[in-house]
Biopython code that builds the backbone (N, CA, C, O; Angstrom):
import numpy as np
from Bio.PDB.StructureBuilder import StructureBuilder

atoms = [
    (1, "UNK", "N", (0.804, -1.174, -0.140)),
    (1, "UNK", "CA", (-0.044, 0.064, 0.059)),
    (1, "UNK", "C", (0.743, 1.323, -0.078)),
    (1, "UNK", "O", (0.331, 2.284, -0.728)),
    (2, "UNK", "N", (1.977, 1.294, 0.600)),
    (2, "UNK", "CA", (2.806, 2.322, 0.873)),
    (2, "UNK", "C", (3.330, 2.855, -0.607)),
    (2, "UNK", "O", (3.257, 4.029, -0.972)),
    (3, "UNK", "N", (3.842, 1.827, -1.339)),
    (3, "UNK", "CA", (4.220, 2.206, -2.755)),
    (3, "UNK", "C", (3.225, 2.921, -3.599)),
    (3, "UNK", "O", (3.527, 3.824, -4.379)),
    (4, "UNK", "N", (2.090, 2.493, -3.412)),
    (4, "UNK", "CA", (0.968, 2.978, -4.090)),
    (4, "UNK", "C", (0.818, 4.554, -3.830)),
    (4, "UNK", "O", (0.579, 5.383, -4.708)),
    (5, "UNK", "N", (1.004, 4.820, -2.446)),
    (5, "UNK", "CA", (0.784, 6.376, -2.077)),
    (5, "UNK", "C", (1.979, 7.006, -2.538)),
    (5, "UNK", "O", (1.797, 8.146, -2.966)),
    (6, "UNK", "N", (3.204, 6.559, -2.570)),
    (6, "UNK", "CA", (4.365, 7.238, -3.021)),
    (6, "UNK", "C", (4.225, 7.535, -4.722)),
    (6, "UNK", "O", (4.664, 8.572, -5.219)),
    (7, "UNK", "N", (3.636, 6.604, -5.418)),
    (7, "UNK", "CA", (3.449, 6.685, -6.747)),
    (7, "UNK", "C", (2.397, 7.784, -7.151)),
    (7, "UNK", "O", (2.532, 8.571, -8.088)),
    (8, "UNK", "N", (1.199, 7.699, -6.187)),
    (8, "UNK", "CA", (0.243, 8.632, -6.320)),
    (8, "UNK", "C", (0.872, 10.158, -6.211)),
    (8, "UNK", "O", (0.677, 11.040, -7.047)),
    (9, "UNK", "N", (1.654, 10.290, -5.027)),
    (9, "UNK", "CA", (2.241, 11.563, -4.681)),
    (9, "UNK", "C", (3.168, 12.070, -5.744)),
    (9, "UNK", "O", (3.331, 13.286, -5.840)),
    (10, "UNK", "N", (3.797, 11.237, -6.560)),
    (10, "UNK", "CA", (4.925, 11.402, -7.522)),
    (10, "UNK", "C", (3.978, 11.973, -8.725)),
    (10, "UNK", "O", (4.276, 13.025, -9.290)),
    (11, "UNK", "N", (2.973, 11.320, -9.037)),
    (11, "UNK", "CA", (2.090, 11.747, -10.157)),
    (11, "UNK", "C", (1.475, 13.158, -9.827)),
    (11, "UNK", "O", (1.490, 14.047, -10.679)),
    (12, "UNK", "N", (0.942, 13.347, -8.595)),
    (12, "UNK", "CA", (0.412, 14.517, -8.204)),
    (12, "UNK", "C", (1.217, 15.599, -8.116)),
    (12, "UNK", "O", (0.679, 16.681, -8.351)),
    (13, "UNK", "N", (2.586, 15.592, -7.786)),
    (13, "UNK", "CA", (3.636, 16.601, -7.848)),
    (13, "UNK", "C", (3.838, 16.982, -9.241)),
    (13, "UNK", "O", (3.901, 18.171, -9.556)),
    (14, "UNK", "N", (3.948, 15.998, -10.129)),
    (14, "UNK", "CA", (4.360, 16.079, -11.499)),
    (14, "UNK", "C", (2.981, 16.813, -12.107)),
    (14, "UNK", "O", (3.086, 17.755, -12.892)),
    (15, "UNK", "N", (2.024, 16.436, -11.790)),
    (15, "UNK", "CA", (0.726, 17.232, -12.380)),
    (15, "UNK", "C", (0.616, 18.689, -11.992)),
    (15, "UNK", "O", (0.219, 19.587, -12.735)),
    (16, "UNK", "N", (1.024, 18.817, -10.716)),
    (16, "UNK", "CA", (0.931, 20.194, -10.181)),
    (16, "UNK", "C", (1.909, 21.130, -10.910)),
    (16, "UNK", "O", (1.656, 22.269, -11.304)),
    (17, "UNK", "N", (3.108, 20.439, -11.030)),
    (17, "UNK", "CA", (4.338, 21.244, -11.556)),
    (17, "UNK", "C", (3.914, 21.537, -13.076)),
    (17, "UNK", "O", (4.187, 22.642, -13.544)),
    (18, "UNK", "N", (3.240, 20.560, -13.874)),
    (18, "UNK", "CA", (3.051, 20.648, -15.370)),
    (18, "UNK", "C", (1.924, 21.658, -15.405)),
    (18, "UNK", "O", (2.042, 22.503, -16.293)),
    (19, "UNK", "N", (0.931, 21.746, -14.684)),
    (19, "UNK", "CA", (-0.258, 22.492, -14.770)),
    (19, "UNK", "C", (0.120, 23.930, -14.468)),
    (19, "UNK", "O", (-0.361, 24.854, -15.123)),
    (20, "UNK", "N", (0.934, 24.111, -13.530)),
    (20, "UNK", "CA", (1.132, 25.574, -13.141)),
    (20, "UNK", "C", (2.311, 25.973, -13.737)),
    (20, "UNK", "O", (2.859, 27.006, -13.351)),
    (21, "UNK", "N", (2.868, 25.175, -14.789)),
    (21, "UNK", "CA", (4.023, 25.777, -15.383)),
    (21, "UNK", "C", (5.200, 26.164, -14.410)),
    (21, "UNK", "O", (5.902, 27.156, -14.609)),
    (22, "UNK", "N", (5.367, 25.302, -13.336)),
    (22, "UNK", "CA", (6.320, 25.614, -12.164)),
    (22, "UNK", "C", (7.808, 25.782, -12.739)),
    (22, "UNK", "O", (8.537, 26.664, -12.284)),
    (23, "UNK", "N", (8.211, 24.967, -13.687)),
    (23, "UNK", "CA", (9.659, 24.953, -14.135)),
    (23, "UNK", "C", (10.022, 25.913, -15.028)),
    (23, "UNK", "O", (11.166, 25.851, -15.476)),
    (24, "UNK", "N", (9.182, 26.931, -15.444)),
    (24, "UNK", "CA", (9.426, 27.972, -16.286)),
    (24, "UNK", "C", (9.360, 29.349, -15.521)),
    (24, "UNK", "O", (9.638, 30.393, -16.109)),
    (25, "UNK", "N", (9.021, 29.328, -14.327)),
    (25, "UNK", "CA", (8.817, 30.772, -13.525)),
    (25, "UNK", "C", (10.078, 31.304, -12.973)),
    (25, "UNK", "O", (10.186, 32.506, -12.731)),
    (26, "UNK", "N", (11.123, 30.390, -12.743)),
    (26, "UNK", "CA", (12.313, 31.013, -12.243)),
    (26, "UNK", "C", (13.540, 30.753, -13.063)),
    (26, "UNK", "O", (13.703, 29.711, -13.696)),
    (27, "UNK", "N", (14.430, 31.784, -13.022)),
    (27, "UNK", "CA", (15.705, 31.512, -13.825)),
    (27, "UNK", "C", (16.609, 30.695, -13.077)),
    (27, "UNK", "O", (16.674, 30.756, -11.849)),
    (28, "UNK", "N", (17.382, 29.850, -13.853)),
    (28, "UNK", "CA", (18.283, 28.879, -13.321)),
    (28, "UNK", "C", (19.200, 29.328, -12.418)),
    (28, "UNK", "O", (19.511, 28.510, -11.552)),
    (29, "UNK", "N", (19.800, 30.568, -12.371)),
    (29, "UNK", "CA", (20.640, 31.008, -11.135)),
    (29, "UNK", "C", (19.743, 30.984, -9.922)),
    (29, "UNK", "O", (20.155, 30.376, -8.934)),
    (30, "UNK", "N", (18.660, 31.527, -9.886)),
    (30, "UNK", "CA", (17.680, 31.533, -8.758)),
    (30, "UNK", "C", (17.242, 30.052, -8.228)),
    (30, "UNK", "O", (17.190, 29.716, -7.045)),
    (31, "UNK", "N", (16.990, 29.382, -9.162)),
    (31, "UNK", "CA", (16.705, 27.808, -8.823)),
    (31, "UNK", "C", (17.818, 27.329, -8.011)),
    (31, "UNK", "O", (17.620, 26.834, -6.901)),
    (32, "UNK", "N", (19.084, 27.467, -8.562)),
    (32, "UNK", "CA", (20.273, 26.859, -7.848)),
    (32, "UNK", "C", (20.487, 27.601, -6.483)),
    (32, "UNK", "O", (20.952, 26.991, -5.519)),
    (33, "UNK", "N", (20.157, 28.869, -6.419)),
    (33, "UNK", "CA", (20.275, 29.541, -4.895)),
    (33, "UNK", "C", (19.251, 28.853, -4.116)),
    (33, "UNK", "O", (19.532, 28.419, -2.999)),
    (34, "UNK", "N", (18.058, 28.715, -4.628)),
    (34, "UNK", "CA", (16.887, 28.241, -3.678)),
    (34, "UNK", "C", (17.377, 26.763, -3.410)),
    (34, "UNK", "O", (17.379, 26.369, -2.244)),
    (35, "UNK", "N", (17.687, 26.136, -4.167)),
    (35, "UNK", "CA", (18.136, 24.500, -4.076)),
    (35, "UNK", "C", (19.213, 24.418, -2.944)),
    (35, "UNK", "O", (19.102, 23.625, -2.009)),
    (36, "UNK", "N", (20.212, 25.241, -3.076)),
    (36, "UNK", "CA", (21.199, 25.358, -2.244)),
    (36, "UNK", "C", (20.853, 25.721, -0.851)),
    (36, "UNK", "O", (21.407, 25.168, 0.099)),
    (37, "UNK", "N", (19.929, 26.658, -0.703)),
    (37, "UNK", "CA", (19.524, 27.106, 0.649)),
    (37, "UNK", "C", (18.624, 26.043, 1.428)),
    (37, "UNK", "O", (18.572, 25.936, 2.653)),
    (38, "UNK", "N", (17.929, 25.282, 0.501)),
    (38, "UNK", "CA", (17.002, 24.268, 1.204)),
    (38, "UNK", "C", (17.601, 22.948, 1.281)),
    (38, "UNK", "O", (17.369, 22.254, 2.272)),
    (39, "UNK", "N", (18.445, 22.468, 0.220)),
    (39, "UNK", "CA", (18.954, 20.955, 0.255)),
    (39, "UNK", "C", (20.537, 20.894, 0.827)),
    (39, "UNK", "O", (21.097, 19.882, 1.250)),
    (40, "UNK", "N", (21.058, 22.129, 0.735)),
    (40, "UNK", "CA", (22.568, 22.238, 1.244)),
    (40, "UNK", "C", (22.588, 23.381, 2.264)),
    (40, "UNK", "O", (21.593, 23.630, 2.945)),
    (41, "UNK", "N", (23.751, 24.087, 2.365)),
    (41, "UNK", "CA", (23.901, 25.118, 3.324)),
    (41, "UNK", "C", (24.224, 26.234, 2.359)),
    (41, "UNK", "O", (25.198, 26.137, 1.612)),
    (42, "UNK", "N", (23.338, 27.420, 2.351)),
    (42, "UNK", "CA", (23.469, 28.585, 1.652)),
    (42, "UNK", "C", (22.425, 29.608, 1.964)),
    (42, "UNK", "O", (21.440, 29.323, 2.645)),
    (43, "UNK", "N", (22.625, 30.742, 1.494)),
    (43, "UNK", "CA", (21.464, 31.754, 1.521)),
    (43, "UNK", "C", (20.875, 32.021, 0.051)),
    (43, "UNK", "O", (21.413, 31.562, -0.957)),
    (44, "UNK", "N", (19.861, 32.710, 0.036)),
    (44, "UNK", "CA", (19.179, 33.149, -1.066)),
    (44, "UNK", "C", (19.134, 34.625, -1.096)),
    (44, "UNK", "O", (18.777, 35.169, -0.052)),
    (45, "UNK", "N", (19.447, 35.403, -2.155)),
    (45, "UNK", "CA", (19.289, 36.706, -2.386)),
    (45, "UNK", "C", (18.046, 37.254, -2.579)),
    (45, "UNK", "O", (17.137, 36.544, -3.010)),
    (46, "UNK", "N", (17.845, 38.593, -2.283)),
    (46, "UNK", "CA", (16.722, 39.229, -2.331)),
    (46, "UNK", "C", (16.135, 39.096, -3.692)),
    (46, "UNK", "O", (14.907, 39.027, -3.743)),
    (47, "UNK", "N", (16.876, 39.043, -4.914)),
    (47, "UNK", "CA", (16.333, 38.924, -6.273)),
    (47, "UNK", "C", (15.730, 37.515, -6.226)),
    (47, "UNK", "O", (14.566, 37.366, -6.598)),
    (48, "UNK", "N", (16.471, 36.444, -5.778)),
    (48, "UNK", "CA", (15.940, 35.312, -5.898)),
    (48, "UNK", "C", (14.733, 34.920, -5.098)),
    (48, "UNK", "O", (13.949, 34.081, -5.541)),
    (49, "UNK", "N", (14.542, 35.548, -3.837)),
    (49, "UNK", "CA", (13.395, 35.607, -2.989)),
    (49, "UNK", "C", (12.415, 36.121, -3.832)),
    (49, "UNK", "O", (11.415, 35.407, -3.909)),
    (50, "UNK", "N", (12.400, 37.190, -4.516)),
    (50, "UNK", "CA", (11.504, 37.687, -5.291)),
    (50, "UNK", "C", (10.817, 36.675, -6.407)),
    (50, "UNK", "O", (9.608, 36.568, -6.618)),
    (51, "UNK", "N", (11.805, 36.012, -7.021)),
    (51, "UNK", "CA", (11.516, 34.979, -7.949)),
    (51, "UNK", "C", (10.760, 33.837, -7.271)),
    (51, "UNK", "O", (9.833, 33.262, -7.843)),
    (52, "UNK", "N", (11.166, 33.524, -6.061)),
    (52, "UNK", "CA", (10.590, 32.237, -5.488)),
    (52, "UNK", "C", (9.190, 32.627, -4.890)),
    (52, "UNK", "O", (8.343, 31.734, -4.851)),
    (53, "UNK", "N", (8.889, 33.793, -4.452)),
    (53, "UNK", "CA", (7.623, 34.171, -4.166)),
    (53, "UNK", "C", (6.785, 34.296, -5.210)),
    (53, "UNK", "O", (5.572, 34.115, -5.104)),
    (54, "UNK", "N", (7.403, 34.631, -6.348)),
    (54, "UNK", "CA", (6.564, 34.803, -7.701)),
    (54, "UNK", "C", (6.260, 33.372, -8.146)),
    (54, "UNK", "O", (5.207, 33.196, -8.759)),
    (55, "UNK", "N", (7.004, 32.404, -7.925)),
    (55, "UNK", "CA", (6.796, 31.034, -8.210)),
    (55, "UNK", "C", (5.623, 30.461, -7.636)),
    (55, "UNK", "O", (5.054, 29.532, -8.211)),
    (56, "UNK", "N", (5.188, 30.945, -6.513)),
    (56, "UNK", "CA", (3.985, 30.558, -5.615)),
    (56, "UNK", "C", (4.327, 29.438, -4.824)),
    (56, "UNK", "O", (5.199, 28.619, -5.113)),
    (57, "UNK", "N", (3.547, 29.428, -3.726)),
    (57, "UNK", "CA", (3.753, 28.337, -2.640)),
    (57, "UNK", "C", (3.538, 26.913, -3.178)),
    (57, "UNK", "O", (4.281, 25.975, -2.888)),
    (58, "UNK", "N", (2.452, 26.821, -3.993)),
    (58, "UNK", "CA", (2.084, 25.553, -4.720)),
    (58, "UNK", "C", (3.277, 24.967, -5.299)),
    (58, "UNK", "O", (3.754, 23.887, -4.950)),
    (59, "UNK", "N", (3.699, 25.668, -6.126)),
    (59, "UNK", "CA", (4.847, 25.237, -7.077)),
    (59, "UNK", "C", (6.215, 25.012, -6.237)),
    (59, "UNK", "O", (6.916, 24.033, -6.490)),
    (60, "UNK", "N", (6.572, 25.928, -5.247)),
    (60, "UNK", "CA", (7.586, 25.624, -4.275)),
    (60, "UNK", "C", (7.561, 24.230, -3.775)),
    (60, "UNK", "O", (8.421, 23.387, -4.031)),
    (61, "UNK", "N", (6.389, 24.030, -2.957)),
    (61, "UNK", "CA", (6.122, 22.807, -2.300)),
    (61, "UNK", "C", (6.172, 21.683, -3.181)),
    (61, "UNK", "O", (6.843, 20.715, -2.823)),
    (62, "UNK", "N", (5.540, 21.653, -4.334)),
    (62, "UNK", "CA", (5.761, 20.400, -5.308)),
    (62, "UNK", "C", (7.048, 20.308, -5.898)),
    (62, "UNK", "O", (7.378, 19.197, -6.313)),
    (63, "UNK", "N", (7.803, 21.209, -6.012)),
    (63, "UNK", "CA", (9.290, 21.107, -6.723)),
    (63, "UNK", "C", (10.112, 20.580, -5.547)),
    (63, "UNK", "O", (11.049, 19.820, -5.794)),
    (64, "UNK", "N", (9.797, 20.972, -4.115)),
    (64, "UNK", "CA", (10.852, 20.421, -3.209)),
    (64, "UNK", "C", (10.453, 18.877, -2.992)),
    (64, "UNK", "O", (11.294, 17.997, -2.811)),
    (65, "UNK", "N", (9.038, 18.656, -3.035)),
    (65, "UNK", "CA", (8.714, 17.233, -2.786)),
    (65, "UNK", "C", (9.196, 16.338, -3.886)),
    (65, "UNK", "O", (9.657, 15.215, -3.678)),
    (66, "UNK", "N", (9.075, 16.862, -5.008)),
    (66, "UNK", "CA", (9.602, 15.903, -6.225)),
    (66, "UNK", "C", (11.209, 15.818, -6.064)),
    (66, "UNK", "O", (11.754, 14.734, -6.272)),
    (67, "UNK", "N", (11.823, 16.725, -5.768)),
    (67, "UNK", "CA", (13.241, 16.588, -5.447)),
    (67, "UNK", "C", (13.472, 15.651, -4.403)),
    (67, "UNK", "O", (14.417, 14.880, -4.566)),
    (68, "UNK", "N", (12.822, 15.566, -3.400)),
    (68, "UNK", "CA", (12.989, 14.562, -2.317)),
    (68, "UNK", "C", (12.623, 13.197, -2.758)),
    (68, "UNK", "O", (13.010, 12.265, -2.054)),
    (69, "UNK", "N", (11.978, 12.963, -3.753)),
    (69, "UNK", "CA", (11.516, 11.689, -4.372)),
    (69, "UNK", "C", (12.633, 11.163, -5.415)),
    (69, "UNK", "O", (12.658, 9.999, -5.815)),
    (70, "UNK", "N", (13.438, 12.037, -5.760)),
    (70, "UNK", "CA", (14.643, 11.611, -6.480)),
    (70, "UNK", "C", (15.500, 10.707, -5.841)),
    (70, "UNK", "O", (15.902, 11.022, -4.721)),
    (71, "UNK", "N", (15.896, 9.539, -6.380)),
    (71, "UNK", "CA", (16.974, 8.670, -5.610)),
    (71, "UNK", "C", (18.289, 9.111, -4.958)),
    (71, "UNK", "O", (18.892, 8.628, -4.000)),
    (72, "UNK", "N", (18.618, 10.357, -5.887)),
    (72, "UNK", "CA", (19.878, 10.977, -5.487)),
    (72, "UNK", "C", (19.821, 11.551, -4.211)),
    (72, "UNK", "O", (20.866, 11.719, -3.583)),
    (73, "UNK", "N", (18.660, 11.895, -3.713)),
    (73, "UNK", "CA", (18.506, 12.447, -2.422)),
    (73, "UNK", "C", (17.988, 11.621, -1.366)),
    (73, "UNK", "O", (17.605, 12.171, -0.333)),
    (74, "UNK", "N", (17.920, 10.231, -1.504)),
    (74, "UNK", "CA", (17.434, 9.473, -0.578)),
    (74, "UNK", "C", (17.876, 9.376, 0.810)),
    (74, "UNK", "O", (17.218, 8.880, 1.725)),
    (75, "UNK", "N", (19.253, 9.979, 0.910)),
    (75, "UNK", "CA", (19.973, 10.000, 2.264)),
    (75, "UNK", "C", (19.442, 11.206, 3.131)),
    (75, "UNK", "O", (19.701, 11.186, 4.334)),
    (76, "UNK", "N", (18.780, 12.163, 2.651)),
    (76, "UNK", "CA", (18.305, 13.278, 3.154)),
    (76, "UNK", "C", (17.220, 12.950, 4.043)),
    (76, "UNK", "O", (16.521, 11.971, 3.785)),
    (77, "UNK", "N", (16.991, 13.687, 5.103)),
    (77, "UNK", "CA", (15.905, 13.554, 5.986)),
    (77, "UNK", "C", (14.664, 14.447, 5.643)),
    (77, "UNK", "O", (14.711, 15.644, 5.928)),
    (78, "UNK", "N", (13.554, 13.912, 5.043)),
    (78, "UNK", "CA", (12.445, 14.672, 4.375)),
    (78, "UNK", "C", (12.057, 15.583, 5.417)),
    (78, "UNK", "O", (11.834, 16.720, 5.002)),
    (79, "UNK", "N", (11.914, 15.410, 6.638)),
    (79, "UNK", "CA", (11.347, 16.443, 7.547)),
    (79, "UNK", "C", (12.220, 17.701, 7.754)),
    (79, "UNK", "O", (11.711, 18.816, 7.874)),
    (80, "UNK", "N", (13.427, 17.507, 7.789)),
    (80, "UNK", "CA", (14.514, 18.396, 7.831)),
    (80, "UNK", "C", (14.341, 19.209, 6.575)),
    (80, "UNK", "O", (14.107, 20.414, 6.668)),
    (81, "UNK", "N", (14.444, 18.610, 5.398)),
    (81, "UNK", "CA", (14.216, 19.391, 4.048)),
    (81, "UNK", "C", (12.872, 20.321, 4.057)),
    (81, "UNK", "O", (12.816, 21.506, 3.727)),
    (82, "UNK", "N", (11.947, 19.604, 4.453)),
    (82, "UNK", "CA", (10.560, 20.304, 4.345)),
    (82, "UNK", "C", (10.720, 21.510, 5.362)),
    (82, "UNK", "O", (10.380, 22.620, 4.955)),
    (83, "UNK", "N", (11.153, 21.397, 6.506)),
    (83, "UNK", "CA", (11.310, 22.529, 7.469)),
    (83, "UNK", "C", (12.173, 23.569, 6.827)),
    (83, "UNK", "O", (11.847, 24.755, 6.892)),
    (84, "UNK", "N", (13.321, 23.158, 6.175)),
    (84, "UNK", "CA", (14.227, 24.244, 5.624)),
    (84, "UNK", "C", (13.509, 24.989, 4.548)),
    (84, "UNK", "O", (13.761, 26.184, 4.395)),
    (85, "UNK", "N", (12.408, 24.230, 3.592)),
    (85, "UNK", "CA", (11.946, 24.715, 2.656)),
    (85, "UNK", "C", (10.936, 25.886, 3.060)),
    (85, "UNK", "O", (10.901, 26.986, 2.509)),
    (86, "UNK", "N", (10.066, 25.440, 4.183)),
    (86, "UNK", "CA", (9.117, 26.296, 4.717)),
    (86, "UNK", "C", (9.835, 27.726, 5.362)),
    (86, "UNK", "O", (9.376, 28.859, 5.214)),
    (87, "UNK", "N", (11.042, 27.375, 6.091)),
    (87, "UNK", "CA", (11.805, 28.567, 6.612)),
    (87, "UNK", "C", (12.231, 29.409, 5.363)),
    (87, "UNK", "O", (12.084, 30.629, 5.434)),
    (88, "UNK", "N", (12.741, 28.860, 4.237)),
    (88, "UNK", "CA", (13.296, 29.769, 3.084)),
    (88, "UNK", "C", (12.056, 30.567, 2.709)),
    (88, "UNK", "O", (12.091, 31.798, 2.691)),
    (89, "UNK", "N", (10.962, 29.876, 2.411)),
    (89, "UNK", "CA", (9.638, 30.524, 1.873)),
    (89, "UNK", "C", (9.253, 31.713, 2.949)),
    (89, "UNK", "O", (9.040, 32.867, 2.578)),
    (90, "UNK", "N", (9.204, 31.396, 3.991)),
    (90, "UNK", "CA", (8.765, 32.455, 5.072)),
    (90, "UNK", "C", (9.673, 33.605, 4.994)),
    (90, "UNK", "O", (9.252, 34.759, 4.915)),
    (91, "UNK", "N", (11.070, 33.258, 5.020)),
    (91, "UNK", "CA", (12.126, 34.311, 5.005)),
    (91, "UNK", "C", (11.912, 35.156, 3.831)),
    (91, "UNK", "O", (11.991, 36.380, 3.931)),
    (92, "UNK", "N", (11.624, 34.530, 2.638)),
    (92, "UNK", "CA", (11.525, 35.237, 1.470)),
    (92, "UNK", "C", (10.366, 36.124, 1.366)),
    (92, "UNK", "O", (10.419, 37.266, 0.910)),
    (93, "UNK", "N", (9.138, 35.445, 1.888)),
    (93, "UNK", "CA", (7.945, 36.224, 1.955)),
    (93, "UNK", "C", (8.048, 37.537, 2.886)),
    (93, "UNK", "O", (7.505, 38.596, 2.574)),
    (94, "UNK", "N", (8.756, 37.366, 3.990)),
    (94, "UNK", "CA", (8.811, 38.591, 4.858)),
    (94, "UNK", "C", (9.760, 39.631, 4.197)),
    (94, "UNK", "O", (9.586, 40.848, 4.267)),
    (95, "UNK", "N", (10.795, 39.011, 3.542)),
    (95, "UNK", "CA", (11.789, 40.111, 2.843)),
    (95, "UNK", "C", (10.898, 40.713, 1.777)),
    (95, "UNK", "O", (10.954, 41.937, 1.661)),
    (96, "UNK", "N", (10.106, 40.054, 1.000)),
    (96, "UNK", "CA", (9.205, 40.761, -0.202)),
    (96, "UNK", "C", (8.087, 41.668, 0.319)),
    (96, "UNK", "O", (7.721, 42.690, -0.261)),
    (97, "UNK", "N", (7.535, 41.160, 1.565)),
    (97, "UNK", "CA", (6.380, 41.903, 2.079)),
    (97, "UNK", "C", (6.800, 43.311, 2.839)),
    (97, "UNK", "O", (6.036, 44.258, 3.027)),
    (98, "UNK", "N", (8.148, 43.236, 3.222)),
    (98, "UNK", "CA", (8.536, 44.368, 3.969)),
    (98, "UNK", "C", (8.793, 45.545, 3.087)),
    (98, "UNK", "O", (9.397, 45.285, 2.046)),
    (99, "UNK", "N", (8.477, 46.701, 3.282)),
    (99, "UNK", "CA", (8.852, 47.907, 2.413)),
    (99, "UNK", "C", (10.329, 48.055, 2.526)),
    (99, "UNK", "O", (10.957, 47.874, 3.570)),
    (100, "UNK", "N", (10.817, 48.380, 1.433)),
    (100, "UNK", "CA", (12.246, 48.692, 1.383)),
    (100, "UNK", "C", (12.452, 50.108, 1.687)),
    (100, "UNK", "O", (11.732, 51.032, 1.308)),
    (101, "UNK", "N", (13.623, 50.197, 2.487)),
    (101, "UNK", "CA", (13.838, 51.718, 2.892)),
    (101, "UNK", "C", (14.196, 52.486, 1.773)),
    (101, "UNK", "O", (14.997, 52.031, 0.957)),
    (102, "UNK", "N", (13.628, 53.754, 1.622)),
    (102, "UNK", "CA", (13.787, 54.663, 0.618)),
    (102, "UNK", "C", (15.008, 55.391, 0.517)),
    (102, "UNK", "O", (15.349, 56.005, 1.528)),
    (103, "UNK", "N", (15.716, 55.450, -0.459)),
    (103, "UNK", "CA", (17.129, 56.206, -0.396)),
    (103, "UNK", "C", (17.088, 57.631, -0.156)),
    (103, "UNK", "O", (18.134, 58.277, -0.095)),
]
sb = StructureBuilder()
sb.init_structure("model")
sb.init_model(0)
sb.init_chain("A")
sb.init_seg("    ")
for serial, (resi, resn, name, xyz) in enumerate(atoms, 1):
    if name == "N":
        sb.init_residue(resn, " ", resi, " ")
    sb.init_atom(name, np.array(xyz, "f"), 0.0, 1.0, " ", f" {name:<3s}", serial, name[0])
structure = sb.get_structure()
């Protein structure tokens, strides 16, 4: 039964990504920055935070979950990655929502 759920989740994430054109909403440099801040250790720039928020939470979550399903990342702890993805999202959201100081 568990394998059925994993297969369904995989199809669901792919469908969300396809229907929302998630893979075309961010430039590669920002995709790499976001990836590093979630799956490795690194920070994400203000510019890339803007692109991440523009991507939308649905796409962000689906892309993170799909990456976790990749066998290359089987040694990562999903709970830790999900927590880091939420933290990155919230940090970017706060950064984008806060008014920038006028010069």
